[in-house]
C-alpha positions as CSV (number, residue, x, y, z in Angstrom):
1,M,-45.0,42.4,-172.4
2,K,-47.7,41.4,-169.5
3,K,-46.8,37.6,-169.7
4,Q,-42.8,38.3,-169.8
5,Y,-43.5,40.6,-166.7
6,S,-45.6,37.8,-165.0
7,N,-42.9,35.2,-165.8
8,S,-40.6,37.8,-164.3
9,I,-42.5,38.4,-160.9
10,S,-43.0,34.5,-160.9
11,S,-39.3,34.1,-161.5
12,F,-38.7,36.3,-158.6
13,S,-41.0,34.9,-156.3
14,V,-39.0,31.3,-156.6
15,F,-36.1,33.1,-156.0
16,I,-37.1,34.7,-153.3
17,L,-38.8,31.8,-151.7
18,F,-35.6,29.9,-152.5
19,L,-33.5,32.2,-150.9
20,H,-36.0,32.1,-147.9
21,C,-35.7,28.3,-147.9
22,T,-31.9,28.2,-147.8
23,T,-31.7,30.9,-144.9
24,F,-34.0,28.8,-143.0
25,A,-32.2,25.6,-143.6
26,Q,-28.7,27.3,-142.6
27,T,-30.3,28.8,-139.5
28,P,-29.6,27.0,-136.6
29,A,-32.8,25.4,-135.6
30,A,-34.1,27.1,-132.9
31,A,-33.9,24.7,-129.9
32,P,-37.4,23.0,-129.7
33,A,-38.9,24.9,-127.0
34,Q,-38.0,23.1,-124.0
35,A,-40.4,23.0,-121.0
36,P,-39.0,25.2,-118.0
37,A,-36.1,23.0,-116.9
38,A,-37.5,20.8,-114.8
39,V,-36.5,21.7,-111.6
40,T,-35.6,18.6,-109.8
41,A,-37.2,18.4,-106.5
42,Q,-33.6,17.6,-104.5
43,P,-34.5,17.1,-100.9
44,P,-33.9,19.7,-98.5
45,A,-30.5,20.0,-98.2
46,A,-30.3,16.7,-96.6
47,T,-31.7,17.5,-93.5
48,P,-34.6,14.7,-93.3
49,T,-31.9,11.8,-94.2
50,H,-29.6,13.3,-91.5
51,Q,-32.7,13.4,-88.8
52,A,-33.2,9.6,-90.0
53,T,-29.9,8.4,-89.4
54,A,-28.3,10.9,-87.2
55,P,-26.3,9.4,-84.3
56,H,-28.5,8.3,-81.2
57,G,-26.8,11.2,-79.0
58,I,-30.0,13.4,-80.2
59,T,-32.0,11.2,-77.8
60,N,-33.7,13.3,-75.2
61,V,-34.5,10.8,-72.2
62,T,-36.9,13.3,-70.4
63,K,-38.7,14.1,-73.6
64,I,-39.4,10.6,-73.7
65,L,-40.4,10.0,-70.3
66,E,-42.1,13.3,-70.7
67,K,-44.2,11.9,-73.5
68,A,-44.9,8.7,-72.1
69,G,-46.3,10.1,-68.8
70,H,-46.2,9.2,-65.0
71,F,-42.1,10.2,-64.5
72,T,-42.7,13.9,-63.2
73,I,-40.7,13.2,-60.3
74,F,-37.9,11.2,-62.0
75,I,-37.6,13.8,-64.5
76,R,-37.3,16.7,-61.8
77,L,-34.5,14.2,-60.3
78,L,-32.7,14.6,-63.7
79,R,-32.9,17.8,-64.3
80,S,-32.2,19.1,-60.8
81,T,-29.2,16.9,-60.4
82,Q,-27.7,17.6,-64.0
83,E,-27.9,14.0,-64.9
84,E,-30.1,14.8,-67.7
85,N,-27.0,16.2,-69.6
86,H,-24.8,13.2,-68.4
87,L,-27.2,11.1,-70.3
88,F,-27.1,13.3,-73.3
89,S,-23.7,13.2,-73.5
90,A,-23.1,9.5,-73.1
91,L,-25.7,8.5,-75.6
92,N,-24.2,10.8,-78.1
93,D,-20.4,9.6,-77.5
94,S,-21.0,6.1,-76.0
95,S,-21.4,3.3,-78.4
96,S,-22.4,1.0,-75.7
97,G,-25.5,2.3,-75.1
98,L,-27.4,2.6,-71.8
99,T,-30.4,1.0,-69.7
100,I,-32.4,3.2,-67.5
101,F,-34.7,1.7,-64.7
102,A,-37.7,4.7,-64.6
103,P,-39.5,4.8,-61.2
104,T,-43.0,5.6,-61.8
105,D,-44.7,8.9,-59.6
106,N,-46.5,6.0,-57.9
107,A,-43.3,4.4,-56.9
108,F,-41.9,7.7,-55.4
109,S,-45.1,8.3,-53.5
110,E,-44.7,4.9,-51.6
111,L,-41.9,6.7,-49.9
112,K,-42.0,8.2,-46.7
113,S,-42.8,11.4,-46.7
114,G,-40.0,13.9,-47.1
115,T,-37.4,11.1,-48.2
116,L,-36.1,12.7,-51.0
117,N,-35.6,16.2,-48.9
118,T,-33.3,14.6,-46.4
119,L,-31.1,13.9,-49.1
120,S,-27.8,15.9,-50.5
121,D,-27.4,17.0,-53.4
122,G,-24.7,13.9,-53.9
123,D,-27.4,11.6,-52.7
124,K,-29.7,12.5,-55.3
125,S,-27.3,12.3,-58.1
126,E,-26.3,8.8,-56.8
127,L,-30.0,7.6,-56.4
128,V,-30.3,8.8,-59.9
129,K,-27.2,7.0,-61.3
130,F,-28.3,3.8,-59.3
131,H,-31.3,3.4,-61.7
132,V,-28.7,3.6,-64.9
133,V,-26.9,0.8,-66.6
134,P,-23.9,2.0,-68.6
135,T,-24.9,-0.8,-71.6
136,F,-27.7,-1.4,-73.9
137,L,-29.7,-4.5,-72.2
138,S,-32.5,-5.9,-74.3
139,T,-35.1,-8.0,-72.4
140,S,-33.8,-11.4,-73.6
141,Q,-30.3,-10.0,-72.4
142,F,-31.2,-9.8,-68.9
143,Q,-30.9,-13.9,-69.4
144,T,-27.5,-13.8,-69.7
145,V,-26.0,-10.9,-67.8
146,S,-23.8,-11.5,-64.8
147,N,-25.0,-10.2,-61.3
148,P,-24.3,-7.9,-59.7
149,L,-24.8,-5.5,-62.9
150,G,-22.7,-2.1,-62.7
151,T,-24.2,1.1,-62.7
152,W,-23.3,4.8,-63.0
153,A,-23.3,4.9,-59.0
154,G,-20.7,1.9,-59.0
155,T,-20.4,-1.3,-58.0
156,G,-19.7,-3.6,-54.6
157,S,-21.5,-4.8,-51.7
158,R,-23.0,-1.4,-51.0
159,L,-24.0,-0.9,-54.6
160,P,-25.5,-4.4,-55.1
161,L,-28.1,-4.5,-58.2
162,N,-29.0,-7.9,-59.3
163,V,-31.4,-9.0,-61.8
164,T,-33.5,-12.2,-62.4
165,S,-34.8,-13.4,-65.5
166,Y,-38.2,-15.4,-65.7
167,P,-40.0,-16.3,-68.6
168,N,-42.8,-13.5,-68.5
169,S,-40.8,-11.1,-65.6
170,V,-37.6,-9.8,-64.8
171,N,-37.2,-9.5,-61.3
172,I,-34.6,-6.5,-59.7
173,T,-33.1,-6.5,-56.3
174,T,-30.7,-4.2,-54.2
175,R,-31.4,-5.8,-50.9
176,L,-33.4,-2.8,-49.9
177,T,-35.8,-3.2,-52.6
178,N,-37.6,-5.8,-54.6
179,T,-39.6,-5.2,-57.9
180,S,-39.7,-6.1,-61.3
181,L,-39.8,-4.7,-64.6
182,S,-43.6,-3.5,-65.4
183,G,-43.0,-2.6,-69.0
184,T,-40.8,-1.1,-71.8
185,V,-41.1,3.0,-72.1
186,Y,-38.4,3.0,-74.9
187,T,-36.1,1.0,-77.2
188,D,-34.1,1.6,-80.1
189,N,-31.0,-0.6,-79.6
190,Q,-29.2,2.3,-78.2
191,L,-31.0,3.0,-75.7
192,A,-33.5,1.1,-73.4
193,I,-36.1,2.7,-70.5
194,Y,-38.0,0.1,-68.7
195,K,-40.6,1.2,-66.0
196,I,-40.7,0.2,-62.5
197,E,-42.9,0.7,-59.7
198,K,-40.5,1.0,-56.8
199,V,-37.5,3.1,-56.4
200,L,-34.3,1.2,-56.1
201,F,-32.7,2.1,-53.1
202,P,-28.8,1.8,-53.0
203,K,-27.4,0.4,-49.2
204,D,-24.6,3.1,-49.7
205,I,-27.4,5.9,-49.0
206,F,-30.4,4.6,-47.4
207,A,-28.9,1.8,-45.4
208,S,-27.0,4.6,-43.1
209,N,-30.0,6.7,-43.6
210,A,-32.8,3.9,-42.2
211,P,-33.3,4.0,-38.5
212,A,-31.2,0.7,-38.3
213,P,-31.3,-1.4,-35.1
214,A,-29.2,0.6,-32.4
215,P,-25.7,-0.9,-32.4
216,V,-24.6,-3.7,-29.8
217,K,-23.5,-1.5,-27.0
218,A,-20.1,-2.9,-25.1
219,P,-20.9,-3.9,-21.6
220,A,-20.3,-0.8,-19.3
221,R,-16.8,-0.3,-18.4
222,E,-16.6,0.6,-14.6
223,K,-14.7,3.3,-13.8
224,P,-11.3,2.5,-13.1
225,T,-10.2,2.6,-8.9
226,K,-6.8,4.0,-8.4
227,A,-4.4,1.5,-8.0
228,V,-3.8,0.4,-4.1
229,P,-0.3,-1.1,-3.5
230,A,-0.6,-4.6,-3.1
231,A,0.7,-4.9,0.6
232,N,-1.9,-2.6,1.6
233,V,-4.5,-4.9,0.6
234,E,-5.9,-7.0,3.1
235,S,-7.1,-10.4,1.3
236,P,-10.4,-11.6,2.9
237,V,-9.3,-14.6,5.2
238,A,-11.7,-18.0,5.5
239,P,-12.3,-18.2,9.0
240,V,-10.2,-21.1,10.3
241,D,-11.8,-24.1,12.6
242,I,-9.5,-24.0,15.7
243,S,-11.5,-25.5,18.0
244,S,-9.8,-29.2,17.5
245,A,-6.2,-27.8,18.0
246,V,-7.4,-26.2,21.3
247,T,-8.9,-29.0,22.5
248,F,-5.3,-31.2,21.3
249,M,-3.2,-28.5,23.2
250,H,-5.7,-28.9,26.3
251,I,-4.9,-32.5,26.8
252,N,-1.3,-32.0,25.9
253,V,-1.2,-29.7,28.8
254,V,-3.3,-32.4,31.3
255,G,-1.1,-34.9,30.0
256,S,2.0,-33.2,31.2
257,L,1.0,-32.3,34.7
258,V,-0.1,-35.4,35.5
259,I,3.0,-37.1,34.4
260,V,5.0,-34.2,36.5
261,A,2.7,-34.9,39.9
262,A,3.6,-38.9,39.4
263,A,7.1,-38.1,39.3
264,M,6.9,-36.1,42.4
265,F,4.9,-38.5,44.3
266,A,7.5,-41.3,43.2
267,L,10.1,-39.1,45.3
C-alpha cells in the first residue's frame, strides 16, 4: 500500500512538473529585461547646429570691435548715428558682404579738438558710412579692385576713396587722408574689418569745413557814376602849338603891305 501510495505521489509530482513545464513553455517568454531604453542623447533642439550655420546676419560689428579693443569712439559713432542697426540689417540681407575700415581711438585723438562736435548728425552719419564698402574684400582682392571704391556714403569726386595694394601693405587715400591698413580685426568671408590709424575724411564734409584759402576776390567794382550826356562832356583837348601859324600869318600881312606901298609909289 505504501509503495502504491509512493508511486502515486511520484506520478502526481511528475504530472505537476509536466504541467508546470508546459505552462512555462506556452507562456510568452517574458521579454528579456531590457536596460532602460537607452535614451539616445539627442542634440538640444538643433540650437548649436543653427548657431554654427546661422546666416551671417547675426554678426554684431560693435561686439567684435568691443572685444578687439581701442575702438571706443568709432563704436560710439556707430550707435549714435544708428548705423549699427544698418550694419546688422545689411549683413543679414546682403549676399555681397561688407568691408569696414575702423579707425582706432588714436586715429580720432589726432583730430583737432572739437572736430566731431562741429559736425551735424547727418555729417556724422556720412563720416561713418564713408568707412564702409558695400562688398566683402579680402586683403588679396585689394590688388584687383577698381578705384575709386564706392562706399555707403556714395561715390563721385566729392567722395573719392582709392586703394593701392603693395606686396606688404595696402594704402588708402581720400585726397584729404593718406593711411594704410594696420591690421585685420575680423574676417569670415562675409564681413571684413580692417584697422586704420587715421580717420578717413570725405571731401564732401571736410573740404568745406576746413579753413580753405579765401576765394580769390574779383577786382572791386567802382561805384557807377551817373551817366552824363555826351554833349555836355568836354573831352580834354591836347594843347596845340600855333606859333608857326602866327608867324606865317605875320609874314603874309607884311608882304601884302609892302606890295600895296609899292603900288602907291608907282602911281
